[in-house]
Backbone as CSV, one residue per row, in Angstrom:
resi,resn,N_x,N_y,N_z,CA_x,CA_y,CA_z,C_x,C_y,C_z
1,MET,74.672,-90.017,121.177,74.639,-89.556,119.793,74.139,-90.702,118.915
2,GLY,73.244,-90.389,118.007,72.698,-91.385,117.110,73.650,-91.690,115.966
3,VAL,73.362,-92.738,115.251,74.198,-93.162,114.131,74.282,-92.063,113.071
4,LEU,73.135,-91.482,112.727,73.137,-90.441,111.706,73.874,-89.186,112.173
5,ASP,73.800,-88.888,113.466,74.564,-87.760,114.002,76.057,-87.996,113.845
6,GLY,76.492,-89.225,114.094,77.902,-89.574,113.929,78.353,-89.440,112.489
7,ILE,77.526,-89.912,111.566,77.866,-89.793,110.145,77.929,-88.323,109.754
8,ALA,76.968,-87.535,110.225,76.933,-86.107,109.893,78.169,-85.384,110.400
9,SER,78.612,-85.718,111.610,79.781,-85.025,112.160,81.083,-85.472,111.501
10,GLU,81.163,-86.721,111.063,82.385,-87.233,110.453,82.458,-87.006,108.947
11,GLN,81.305,-87.125,108.258,81.316,-87.108,106.796,80.451,-86.020,106.175
12,GLY,79.641,-85.359,106.974,78.804,-84.284,106.456,77.338,-84.653,106.399
13,GLU,76.512,-83.624,106.234,75.066,-83.809,106.262,74.533,-84.613,105.078
14,VAL,75.105,-84.409,103.912,74.641,-85.162,102.739,74.871,-86.657,102.951
15,ALA,76.048,-87.008,103.472,76.350,-88.422,103.740,75.393,-88.995,104.783
16,ALA,74.973,-88.188,105.742,74.047,-88.658,106.773,72.651,-88.885,106.211
17,ASP,72.307,-88.196,105.130,70.994,-88.388,104.520,70.919,-89.669,103.685
18,ARG,72.025,-90.164,103.224,72.034,-91.339,102.336,71.428,-92.594,102.980
19,PRO,71.804,-92.961,104.219,71.193,-94.166,104.808,69.680,-94.023,104.979
20,ARG,69.224,-92.819,105.337,67.788,-92.582,105.487,67.077,-92.807,104.154
21,THR,67.666,-92.298,103.086,67.073,-92.452,101.764,67.010,-93.922,101.360
22,ALA,68.093,-94.648,101.595,68.129,-96.076,101.248,67.109,-96.868,102.068
23,LEU,67.045,-96.586,103.366,66.112,-97.300,104.232,64.667,-96.968,103.867
24,SER,64.423,-95.725,103.486,63.080,-95.328,103.077,62.637,-96.111,101.840
25,GLY,63.542,-96.284,100.898,63.228,-97.075,99.710,62.921,-98.518,100.061
26,LEU,63.708,-99.081,100.961,63.465,-100.457,101.411,62.112,-100.571,102.091
27,CYS,61.786,-99.601,102.944,60.499,-99.639,103.643,59.338,-99.507,102.661
28,GLY,59.496,-98.642,101.665,58.457,-98.512,100.644,58.223,-99.828,99.917
29,TRP,59.314,-100.504,99.589,59.221,-101.812,98.944,58.503,-102.806,99.859
30,ALA,58.861,-102.805,101.148,58.260,-103.744,102.105,56.771,-103.463,102.303
31,ILE,56.375,-102.203,102.289,54.957,-101.852,102.419,54.180,-102.354,101.208
32,GLU,54.742,-102.163,100.011,54.075,-102.622,98.786,53.824,-104.123,98.810
33,ARG,54.698,-104.864,99.419,54.584,-106.320,99.441,53.909,-106.856,100.706
34,GLY,53.478,-105.945,101.560,52.748,-106.362,102.758,53.617,-106.844,103.899
35,TYR,54.913,-106.598,103.857,55.799,-107.029,104.936,55.731,-106.113,106.152
36,CYS,55.345,-104.858,105.948,55.174,-103.933,107.071,54.087,-102.924,106.698
37,ASP,53.630,-102.174,107.703,52.499,-101.270,107.497,52.886,-99.803,107.400
38,ALA,54.053,-99.432,107.889,54.418,-98.013,107.930,55.902,-97.837,107.617
39,ASN,56.233,-96.642,107.201,57.620,-96.280,106.900,58.171,-95.446,108.059
40,PRO,59.002,-96.030,108.918,59.507,-95.295,110.085,60.456,-94.151,109.734
41,THR,60.921,-94.093,108.510,61.866,-93.026,108.145,61.164,-91.697,107.884
42,LEU,59.835,-91.714,107.791,59.119,-90.477,107.512,59.304,-89.444,108.609
43,SER,59.598,-89.890,109.826,59.785,-88.946,110.930,61.238,-88.461,111.058
44,ILE,62.123,-88.965,110.217,63.530,-88.535,110.255,63.706,-87.424,109.226
45,ARG,64.066,-86.252,109.703,64.200,-85.112,108.788,65.503,-85.206,107.994
46,LEU,65.461,-84.671,106.788,66.680,-84.554,105.995,67.548,-83.457,106.593
47,ARG,68.837,-83.654,106.587,69.759,-82.688,107.182,70.265,-81.675,106.172
48,ALA,70.531,-82.121,104.970,71.115,-81.245,103.949,70.018,-80.718,103.033
49,PRO,70.097,-79.455,102.675,69.106,-78.932,101.726,69.312,-79.567,100.351
50,LYS,68.215,-79.806,99.667,68.313,-80.362,98.309,68.864,-79.286,97.390
51,ARG,69.835,-79.660,96.587,70.371,-78.708,95.628,70.693,-79.444,94.331
52,VAL,70.569,-78.729,93.268,70.820,-79.293,91.953,72.143,-78.736,91.450
53,ARG,72.962,-79.602,90.920,74.226,-79.142,90.357,73.938,-78.372,89.082
54,ASP,74.630,-77.277,88.926,74.357,-76.440,87.767,75.475,-76.473,86.729
55,ARG,76.483,-77.308,86.946,77.557,-77.397,85.977,77.986,-78.836,85.796
56,VAL,78.218,-79.214,84.563,78.795,-80.511,84.235,79.980,-80.265,83.312
57,LEU,80.843,-81.254,83.209,81.999,-81.108,82.329,81.556,-81.065,80.872
58,THR,82.197,-80.205,80.115,81.902,-80.130,78.686,82.569,-81.304,77.972
59,GLU,82.171,-81.531,76.738,82.769,-82.615,75.967,84.270,-82.405,75.801
60,SER,84.689,-81.173,75.565,86.121,-80.917,75.394,86.890,-81.133,76.705
61,GLU,86.283,-80.832,77.835,86.926,-81.094,79.123,87.060,-82.596,79.352
62,LEU,86.032,-83.353,79.001,86.089,-84.810,79.144,87.181,-85.408,78.263
63,VAL,87.309,-84.911,77.041,88.354,-85.389,76.130,89.730,-85.088,76.717
64,GLU,89.891,-83.903,77.273,91.174,-83.513,77.857,91.545,-84.414,79.041
65,ILE,90.574,-84.714,79.894,90.815,-85.601,81.041,91.150,-87.008,80.548
66,TRP,90.382,-87.488,79.571,90.601,-88.832,79.031,92.027,-88.973,78.511
67,GLN,92.469,-88.005,77.746,93.809,-88.058,77.160,94.886,-87.923,78.225
68,ALA,94.656,-87.096,79.220,95.641,-86.895,80.287,95.723,-88.113,81.206
69,ALA,94.642,-88.905,81.285,94.621,-90.052,82.198,95.642,-91.116,81.808
70,GLY,95.906,-91.275,80.529,96.895,-92.257,80.093,96.409,-93.682,80.256
71,ASP,97.354,-94.632,80.192,97.024,-96.050,80.236,97.518,-96.757,81.496
72,SER,97.918,-95.969,82.498,98.348,-96.572,83.768,97.119,-97.124,84.501
73,GLU,97.351,-97.811,85.617,96.225,-98.309,86.410,95.348,-97.149,86.868
74,TYR,95.983,-96.057,87.298,95.239,-94.880,87.742,94.408,-94.323,86.585
75,GLY,95.003,-94.209,85.422,94.293,-93.700,84.255,93.111,-94.566,83.878
76,THR,93.285,-95.872,83.997,92.198,-96.802,83.701,91.043,-96.600,84.678
77,ILE,91.365,-96.358,85.945,90.328,-96.115,86.952,89.584,-94.818,86.635
78,VAL,90.324,-93.771,86.283,89.700,-92.491,85.940,88.747,-92.675,84.762
79,LYS,89.169,-93.421,83.763,88.324,-93.664,82.591,87.088,-94.474,82.963
80,LEU,87.247,-95.468,83.842,86.105,-96.254,84.303,85.089,-95.360,85.008
81,LEU,85.559,-94.450,85.853,84.664,-93.525,86.542,83.936,-92.635,85.545
82,MET,84.651,-92.183,84.533,84.023,-91.340,83.512,82.956,-92.101,82.733
83,LEU,83.252,-93.329,82.366,82.324,-94.119,81.556,81.071,-94.541,82.324
84,THR,81.236,-94.809,83.617,80.099,-95.285,84.411,79.353,-94.171,85.122
85,GLY,79.987,-93.015,85.285,79.351,-91.925,86.019,79.282,-92.193,87.514
86,GLN,80.102,-93.105,87.994,80.110,-93.454,89.409,81.118,-92.604,90.172
87,ARG,80.960,-92.583,91.472,81.923,-91.893,92.332,83.072,-92.857,92.647
88,ARG,84.172,-92.284,93.095,85.380,-93.052,93.371,85.113,-94.201,94.344
89,LEU,84.445,-93.925,95.451,84.209,-94.978,96.449,83.160,-95.986,95.993
90,GLU,82.242,-95.570,95.133,81.252,-96.522,94.639,81.937,-97.613,93.814
91,ILE,82.946,-97.258,93.063,83.710,-98.241,92.295,84.743,-98.912,93.197
92,GLY,85.408,-98.127,94.030,86.457,-98.660,94.894,85.976,-99.684,95.903
93,ASP,84.729,-99.568,96.322,84.186,-100.493,97.323,83.506,-101.722,96.706
94,LEU,83.541,-101.839,95.387,82.915,-103.000,94.752,83.694,-104.273,95.077
95,GLY,82.991,-105.351,95.181,83.611,-106.654,95.365,83.334,-107.528,94.160
96,TRP,84.101,-108.564,94.002,83.872,-109.467,92.859,82.628,-110.207,93.144
């Protein structure tokens, strides 16, 4: 089983597409600078269909969440996620 197959089975198809997307960007950068001649990710198919989210939180919903979050450590984290638009693990995995 390949690495992407393992990610797909453990975390889902969208998660398995993320490393391919990141590596493709790196390869594109390397081609532009003459470090390599081809992008090997072009032969790796995307697993998850592209879809666009059709709903976002309204301003009143955001206000309600903000007020309910409070000033605890958890509430501060929720507010940070709201302000940055990041996902929980994107903030949680940050290092100093």
